[in-house]
SERO-4910 file (N, C-alpha, C, O; in steps of 0.05 Angstrom, whole numbers):
BEGIN
 pado doro    nc1    nc2    nc3   cac1   cac2   cac3    cc1    cc2    cc3    oc1    oc2    oc3
  Met    A     17    -23     -2      0      0      1     16     27     -1      9     46    -14
  Lys    A     38     24     15     58     45     17     70     52     -9     73     75    -16
  Lys    A     79     30    -23     92     33    -47     73     45    -69     83     60    -86
  Ala    A     49     40    -70     26     49    -87     24     78    -82     24     93   -101
  Leu    A     23     85    -61     18    113    -52     44    133    -60     42    155    -69
  Ile    A     69    120    -53     89    136    -63     90    137    -96     97    158   -106
  Phe    A     82    116   -110     84    118   -139     62    137   -147     68    150   -167
  Leu    A     37    143   -136     19    162   -142     31    187   -139     32    203   -158
  Ile    A     41    192   -117     53    220   -111     74    229   -131     75    253   -137
  Val    A     92    210   -141    113    214   -159    100    221   -186    108    240   -200
  Ile    A     79    206   -192     64    215   -219     50    239   -220     47    252   -241
  Phe    A     40    247   -196     25    275   -192     44    295   -194     40    314   -208
  Thr    A     67    291   -180     89    314   -180     99    317   -208    105    340   -215
  Ser    A    103    299   -224    115    300   -249     97    314   -270    104    330   -288
  Cys    A     69    305   -265     49    321   -285     51    351   -277     53    367   -296
  Ser    A     51    361   -249     47    385   -243     70    399   -254     65    420   -265
  Glu    A     96    390   -254    121    403   -262    119    408   -293    128    429   -303
  Lys    A    108    387   -307    107    392   -337     87    415   -344     91    432   -361
  Lys    A     63    415   -327     42    438   -335     55    463   -330     54    480   -348
  Ser    A     69    467   -307     80    494   -300    102    502   -321    104    525   -328
  Asn    A    116    485   -330    140    490   -350    127    499   -376    139    516   -389
  Asn    A    100    489   -385     89    498   -409     81    526   -408     84    541   -427
  Thr    A     70    533   -384     63    561   -377     86    581   -381     83    603   -393
  Gln    A    109    572   -369    131    589   -372    143    592   -398    159    611   -402
  Asn    A    137    572   -419    151    573   -444    138    601   -459    151    614   -476
  Glu    A    115    607   -451     97    627   -463    109    654   -458    104    673   -471
  Ile    A    126    654   -436    135    683   -425    164    686   -427    173    708   -433
  Ile    A    180    664   -423    208    670   -423    222    646   -443    218    622   -440
  Glu    A    237    657   -460    250    637   -478    277    631   -465    294    648   -461
  Val    A    280    605   -459    306    595   -446    308    568   -457    290    557   -468
  Lys    A    335    557   -452    343    530   -462    329    510   -449    324    513   -425
  Asn    A    320    487   -461    306    464   -447    328    448   -428    351    448   -435
  Ile    A    320    439   -409    338    423   -388    319    402   -375    295    406   -373
  Ser    A    331    382   -367    315    357   -358    309    361   -329    322    377   -316
  Leu    A    288    347   -318    276    348   -293    299    344   -273    300    358   -252
  Lys    A    319    325   -278    343    318   -260    357    343   -258    365    350   -235
  Asp    A    363    360   -280    381    387   -274    364    403   -260    376    418   -244
  Lys    A    337    405   -261    321    427   -246    326    424   -213    324    444   -197
  Val    A    332    400   -205    334    396   -175    361    396   -166    367    390   -143
  Thr    A    379    403   -186    410    401   -176    416    430   -173    420    442   -194
  Ile    A    416    443   -154    421    471   -151    450    478   -139    458    501   -136
  Gly    A    465    456   -133    491    460   -121    490    458    -90    471    465    -76
  Asn    A    514    447    -79    515    440    -52    534    461    -36    536    456    -11
  Glu    A    547    482    -47    559    501    -34    548    527    -36    548    537    -58
  Ser    A    538    540    -15    525    568    -12    544    586     -9    564    584      5
  Tyr    A    538    607    -24    549    634    -20    537    650      3    513    647      7
  Tyr    A    551    667     19    536    684     36    546    711     31    568    713     22
  Lys    A    530    734     37    535    761     34    553    770     56    548    763     79
  Phe    A    577    788     49    594    796     71    603    823     63    604    830     40
  Asn    A    611    838     83    619    867     79    650    867     81    661    861    102
  Pro    A    663    875     57    693    879     58    699    905     73    681    920     78
  Asp    A    723    909     79    734    933     92    731    955     73    741    954     50
  Ser    A    716    977     81    717   1002     65    743   1019     70    755   1019     92
  Ile    A    748   1031     49    774   1045     51    769   1074     37    750   1077     21
  Ser    A    786   1093     45    779   1121     36    807   1133     30    809   1158     31
  Asn    A    831   1116     23    855   1129     19    866   1124    -11    889   1118    -17
  Val    A    846   1127    -27    848   1121    -57    845   1149    -74    825   1163    -69
  Asn    A    859   1156    -88    855   1177   -106    862   1172   -137    885   1167   -144
  Ile    A    842   1173   -154    846   1169   -184    837   1196   -198    816   1208   -193
  Asp    A    855   1201   -215    854   1229   -230    824   1229   -244    816   1211   -259
  Arg    A    811   1248   -239    783   1257   -250    760   1236   -244    738   1237   -254
  Phe    A    768   1217   -224    748   1195   -218    735   1203   -187    748   1206   -166
  Ser    A    707   1204   -192    693   1207   -169    688   1181   -154    675   1165   -167
  Ile    A    695   1174   -132    693   1147   -119    667   1152   -104    665   1172    -90
  Ile    A    648   1133   -106    623   1132    -92    627   1110    -69    620   1116    -46
  Glu    A    637   1087    -76    645   1065    -57    669   1054    -63    676   1051    -87
  Ser    A    685   1047    -42    711   1032    -45    717   1012    -24    712   1017      0
  Tyr    A    727    991    -32    735    969    -12    759    955    -15    769    958    -38
  Gln    A    771    940      1    796    929     -1    794    898     10    784    894     32
  Ile    A    804    879     -4    804    851      2    831    842     -4    838    839    -28
  Glu    A    846    838     18    876    831     18    888    852      2    882    874     11
  Lys    A    901    851    -17    919    872    -32    901    887    -54    910    907    -66
  Asn    A    877    878    -59    860    885    -78    841    907    -70    830    908    -48
  Lys    A    837    926    -88    817    950    -81    796    950   -103    803    952   -127
  Phe    A    770    949    -93    750    949   -109    733    976   -108    719    981    -89
  Ile    A    736    994   -130    727   1017   -135    704   1022   -152    702   1013   -174
  Phe    A    683   1039   -139    661   1042   -156    654   1073   -157    654   1087   -137
  Gly    A    649   1081   -180    645   1110   -184    645   1116   -213    638   1099   -230
  Asn    A    652   1142   -220    649   1152   -249    673   1172   -255    683   1188   -239
  Phe    A    682   1170   -280    699   1192   -287    685   1217   -292    664   1217   -304
  Asn    A    696   1241   -283    684   1269   -288    690   1278   -314    712   1277   -326
  Pro    A    665   1290   -325    667   1300   -354    686   1328   -351    691   1339   -330
  Ile    A    696   1336   -379    709   1360   -378    693   1379   -392    681   1373   -413
  Asn    A    692   1404   -381    674   1426   -392    644   1411   -400    632   1416   -421
  Ser    A    636   1395   -381    607   1384   -386    604   1364   -411    583   1356   -420
  Glu    A    629   1357   -420    631   1337   -445    642   1311   -434    660   1310   -417
  Ile    A    630   1288   -446    642   1262   -441    669   1263   -453    672   1268   -477
  Ser    A    689   1258   -436    720   1257   -443    734   1234   -436    727   1223   -416
  Asn    A    756   1224   -452    771   1204   -448    778   1200   -416    785   1220   -403
  Pro    A    775   1177   -405    770   1148   -420    741   1142   -426    735   1121   -437
  Asp    A    721   1162   -418    693   1153   -428    692   1162   -457    707   1177   -469
  Tyr    A    671   1149   -467    661   1157   -495    633   1148   -497    621   1137   -478
  Glu    A    622   1152   -522    594   1147   -525    589   1118   -520    606   1101   -527
  Asn    A    567   1111   -509    560   1081   -498    578   1071   -481    577   1047   -475
  Asn    A    597   1086   -470    616   1075   -449    623   1098   -428    645   1110   -428
  Tyr    A    604   1104   -412    608   1125   -392    592   1120   -368    579   1099   -366
  Gly    A    593   1138   -350    579   1135   -324    590   1117   -303    614   1112   -303
  Ala    A    575   1107   -285    583   1093   -264    596   1066   -276    587   1054   -296
  Arg    A    620   1057   -260    635   1035   -270    649   1026   -247    649   1038   -225
  Phe    A    664   1001   -250    678    986   -230    706    985   -240    713    978   -262
  Leu    A    721    991   -221    751    991   -227    765    971   -205    757    973   -181
  Leu    A    782    955   -212    800    939   -192    827    950   -195    838    953   -217
  Leu    A    837    956   -171    865    968   -165    882    948   -151    872    931   -136
  Asn    A    909    949   -155    930    933   -137    938    950   -116    928    972   -113
  Glu    A    958    940   -101    966    953    -76    978    978    -82    981    995    -65
  Lys    A    988    982   -109    998   1007   -115    981   1029   -125    990   1051   -133
  Asn    A    955   1021   -124    932   1038   -135    934   1038   -167    923   1057   -179
  Glu    A    945   1023   -176    945   1019   -206    921   1004   -216    914    984   -205
  Val    A    909   1014   -238    884   1001   -246    889    974   -261    903    974   -281
  Lys    A    879    952   -252    886    926   -263    863    921   -281    868    910   -302
  Tyr    A    840    928   -276    814    920   -292    795    946   -295    792    959   -274
  Lys    A    785    955   -315    767    977   -319    746    964   -335    750    954   -357
  Phe    A    720    965   -322    698    952   -336    681    978   -350    684   1002   -345
  Lys    A    663    966   -368    649    987   -384    629   1001   -365    617    989   -346
  Gly    A    626   1029   -370    604   1043   -355    579   1038   -361    574   1032   -384
  Val    A    559   1039   -342    532   1035   -345    514   1057   -351    490   1055   -346
  Glu    A    526   1080   -363    517   1103   -370    499   1117   -347    508   1119   -324
  Asp    A    475   1125   -352    461   1144   -333    444   1133   -311    423   1143   -303
  Val    A    454   1111   -303    438   1097   -278    439   1115   -254    457   1131   -251
  Tyr    A    418   1112   -238    420   1129   -210    435   1113   -191    445   1124   -172
  Leu    A    438   1088   -194    451   1073   -172    464   1049   -186    454   1037   -205
  Tyr    A    488   1041   -174    505   1019   -182    519   1012   -156    541   1020   -150
  Lys    A    503    995   -141    513    989   -113    525    959   -112    513    940   -122
  Pro    A    548    959   -100    559    927   -102    553    915    -73    554    926    -51
  Tyr    A    547    888    -81    544    869    -58    563    846    -61    569    838    -84
  Phe    A    574    835    -38    596    819    -42    586    792    -29    571    791    -10
  Tyr    A    596    769    -44    586    745    -33    610    723    -37    622    722    -58
  Lys    A    615    707    -17    634    683    -18    624    660     -4    603    660      8
  Asn    A    642    638     -6    634    614      8    652    602     22    673    615     26
  Asn    A    651    577     33    670    566     53    688    545     39    703    532     53
  Arg    A    687    541     14    701    519     -1    725    531    -16    746    518    -17
  Asn    A    722    554    -29    745    567    -47    746    594    -42    733    605    -25
  Asn    A    763    605    -59    770    635    -55    755    649    -71    762    673    -73
  Lys    A    732    642    -86    718    659   -105    703    676    -88    695    671    -66
  Ile    A    699    701   -103    683    724    -93    663    735   -114    672    744   -135
  Ile    A    640    734   -111    621    744   -131    612    771   -119    605    775    -96
  Ile    A    613    790   -141    601    817   -136    578    821   -154    580    819   -178
  Val    A    555    828   -141    533    834   -155    526    866   -151    521    876   -129
  Cys    A    527    882   -175    519    910   -175    494    914   -180    484    908   -202
  His    A    480    924   -159    448    928   -163    443    955   -180    454    977   -175
  Leu    A    425    950   -199    424    974   -217    394    989   -212    374    976   -207
  Ala    A    395   1012   -215    369   1024   -211    367   1053   -223    386   1068   -222
  Tyr    A    344   1060   -235    336   1089   -241    318   1099   -219    328   1101   -197
  Glu    A    293   1105   -224    273   1109   -206    264   1084   -193    252   1083   -171
  Tyr    A    272   1059   -209    264   1036   -201    285   1017   -202    302   1022   -219
  Phe    A    287    995   -188    309    973   -187    306    957   -214    284    951   -223
  Phe    A    329    950   -227    326    932   -252    348    913   -255    362    913   -276
  Gly    A    351    896   -237    369    877   -240    398    883   -231    403    903   -219
  Gly    A    417    864   -238    447    873   -230    466    860   -248    460    842   -263
  Asp    A    488    871   -245    513    863   -262    527    843   -243    528    846   -218
  Val    A    538    822   -255    551    801   -238    581    797   -247    587    794   -270
  Tyr    A    599    797   -224    627    797   -231    636    773   -212    624    766   -192
  Leu    A    661    760   -224    672    738   -211    702    742   -206    717    742   -226
  Phe    A    710    745   -180    738    751   -171    750    725   -160    739    712   -142
  Glu    A    773    716   -175    783    691   -167    815    689   -175    822    691   -199
  Asn    A    833    685   -154    859    684   -161    874    708   -175    891    707   -193
  Glu    A    864    731   -161    875    756   -171    863    764   -199    872    784   -210
  Lys    A    846    754   -207    834    758   -234    803    761   -230    789    749   -213
  Ile    A    793    781   -248    764    787   -246    752    782   -277    766    782   -297
  Glu    A    727    779   -275    717    778   -301    684    787   -299    672    785   -278
  Tyr    A    674    794   -319    645    804   -319    629    779   -329    633    770   -352
  Leu    A    611    768   -313    595    744   -321    573    751   -337    568    738   -357
  Gly    A    557    772   -332    535    777   -346    517    795   -326    525    806   -306
  Asn    A    490    798   -336    471    811   -325    446    794   -316    437    778   -331
  Ile    A    436    799   -292    411    785   -283    391    805   -284    391    824   -268
  Asp    A    371    800   -303    350    817   -309    323    808   -295    303    803   -307
  Ile    A    327    808   -268    304    800   -252    302    817   -226    322    824   -215
  Glu    A    277    825   -217    275    835   -191    253    820   -173    243    800   -183
  Gly    A    245    826   -153    225    818   -136    200    828   -150    201    846   -167
  Lys    A    176    814   -143    151    821   -155    141    850   -147    129    865   -162
  Tyr    A    148    856   -119    139    880   -108    163    898    -98    183    887    -89
  Glu    A    160    923   -100    185    940    -92    198    935    -66    222    939    -62
  Glu    A    181    926    -48    194    921    -20    215    896    -20    233    892     -2
  Lys    A    211    881    -40    230    857    -46    247    861    -71    236    859    -93
  Thr    A    272    868    -68    289    874    -93    304    847    -96    304    828    -80
  Leu    A    317    850   -120    336    827   -126    354    819   -102    355    795    -96
  Ile    A    367    836    -89    386    832    -68    372    818    -44    383    801    -30
  Asp    A    347    827    -40    332    812    -20    328    781    -26    330    764     -9
  Ile    A    322    775    -51    314    749    -56    334    729    -69    328    706    -76
  Leu    A    357    741    -71    378    728    -88    393    707    -71    402    711    -49
  Lys    A    394    684    -84    412    660    -68    434    647    -89    429    638   -111
  Ile    A    456    649    -78    479    638    -97    487    610    -88    490    606    -64
  Asn    A    491    591   -102    503    563    -96    521    556   -119    519    566   -142
  Glu    A    539    536   -113    559    527   -132    562    494   -128    562    484   -105
  Asn    A    562    479   -151    575    455   -149    600    455   -167    609    476   -175
  Glu    A    612    431   -173    638    429   -183    644    447   -210    667    455   -215
  Asp    A    623    453   -226    628    466   -250    607    488   -256    607    500   -278
  Lys    A    590    492   -239    566    512   -244    563    530   -219    568    522   -196
  Ile    A    556    554   -226    544    571   -202    517    581   -209    512    592   -231
  Phe    A    499    575   -189    470    579   -193    463    606   -177    472    613   -155
  Phe    A    445    618   -193    433    644   -184    402    641   -181    388    646   -200
  Thr    A    391    633   -156    364    630   -152    354    650   -139    367    669   -130
  Phe    A    326    648   -135    306    672   -127    287    662   -105    270    646   -110
  Asp    A    290    670    -80    274    660    -57    248    676    -55    242    691    -37
  Ser    A    232    671    -77    206    684    -80    188    667    -95    197    654   -113
  Asp    A    162    666    -90    142    651   -106    139    666   -135    132    653   -155
  Ser    A    143    690   -135    139    703   -159    161    723   -165    173    734   -146
  Ile    A    168    730   -191    190    747   -198    183    769   -219    163    765   -233
  Thr    A    196    792   -222    188    809   -247    213    803   -265    236    809   -257
  Tyr    A    207    793   -288    227    789   -313    229    813   -327    208    826   -331
  Lys    A    255    822   -335    256    848   -348    245    871   -336    228    884   -349
  Pro    A    253    879   -310    239    901   -296    246    925   -313    268    929   -324
  Gly    A    225    942   -313    230    969   -327    223    969   -356    216    989   -368
  Asn    A    227    943   -367    226    942   -395    197    925   -403    178    937   -411
  Lys    A    197    903   -399    174    887   -402    159    884   -377    134    883   -378
  Asp    A    172    882   -355    156    881   -326    138    857   -327    115    860   -318
  Asp    A    144    832   -338    129    809   -334    131    798   -308    153    789   -299
  Tyr    A    108    797   -292    103    783   -269    102    751   -273     84    741   -286
  Val    A    119    737   -262    120    710   -272    121    694   -246    135    702   -227
  Lys    A    105    668   -247    109    648   -220    136    638   -225    146    633   -246
  Asn    A    148    636   -200    177    625   -201    178    597   -197    181    587   -174
  Asn    A    176    583   -221    178    552   -224    210    545   -224    220    533   -243
  Asn    A    223    551   -206    255    543   -206    268    563   -228    288    555   -239
  Ile    A    259    585   -233    272    603   -251    302    610   -237    306    611   -213
  Arg    A    322    612   -257    349    615   -244    368    620   -266    362    613   -288
  Tyr    A    389    632   -261    414    635   -279    434    618   -272    438    615   -248
  Glu    A    448    604   -291    469    585   -287    495    596   -302    493    603   -325
  Tyr    A    517    598   -288    542    602   -300    556    580   -305    564    568   -286
  Tyr    A    561    572   -329    574    548   -340    589    555   -365    580    571   -382
  Asn    A    611    542   -368    625    543   -394    628    574   -402    623    580   -425
  Lys    A    635    592   -385    642    619   -389    613    634   -399    614    655   -413
  Lys    A    591    623   -391    565    635   -402    548    637   -377    550    620   -359
  Leu    A    529    658   -377    511    662   -357    484    657   -368    475    675   -382
  Asn    A    469    636   -363    446    630   -378    421    632   -363    421    624   -340
  Leu    A    399    641   -372    374    642   -357    363    615   -362    364    605   -385
  Ile    A    351    601   -340    339    575   -342    311    577   -328    309    587   -305
  Lys    A    291    566   -343    264    567   -332    264    541   -313    244    535   -300
***
């Protein structure tokens, strides 16, 4: 009797999963994955932490909004000032505004990422885990409203831009940072959302979507949206 009951529960769960996936296909175009992949979200959790804030950095014509240090590396967020109210080198059209710089112990710029133009907010949040030395930085984006975040990975003194998470919470009181969960297994990093519903493409399409295991996966140097 117990075996028959377990069998019926498995069948019901499988049918429910397929029904919800068909609904999501009408809203978000993502790659197909198996049910087995859907329940494998990684066994190493990242947690948010606050690195040491610093104030002893000066960069010519660069207005620093936030600056932090982790070991010898300095994480700088701000923007280059225009000259005579004009966009000037190193800024140029389609590459200006708030941006992220990584400096070494000599305050030399090791990495300079693309500017995000006229956003009102580009605020960094730092995450790490207990297994390795990886640090993930999520820069929350906003105009009058929040609209996702840019993701960076710092590891072994090197940093790379992973991509953009184009998701927010369904309501303004729950932003991306409030619902974001990060996990990792041997070869993937998972970005999941602790909310029953999310906003997809906030400020653009503003699709309010039921969260049937929607997530981003970083794998093979690509950040993919998975339903």
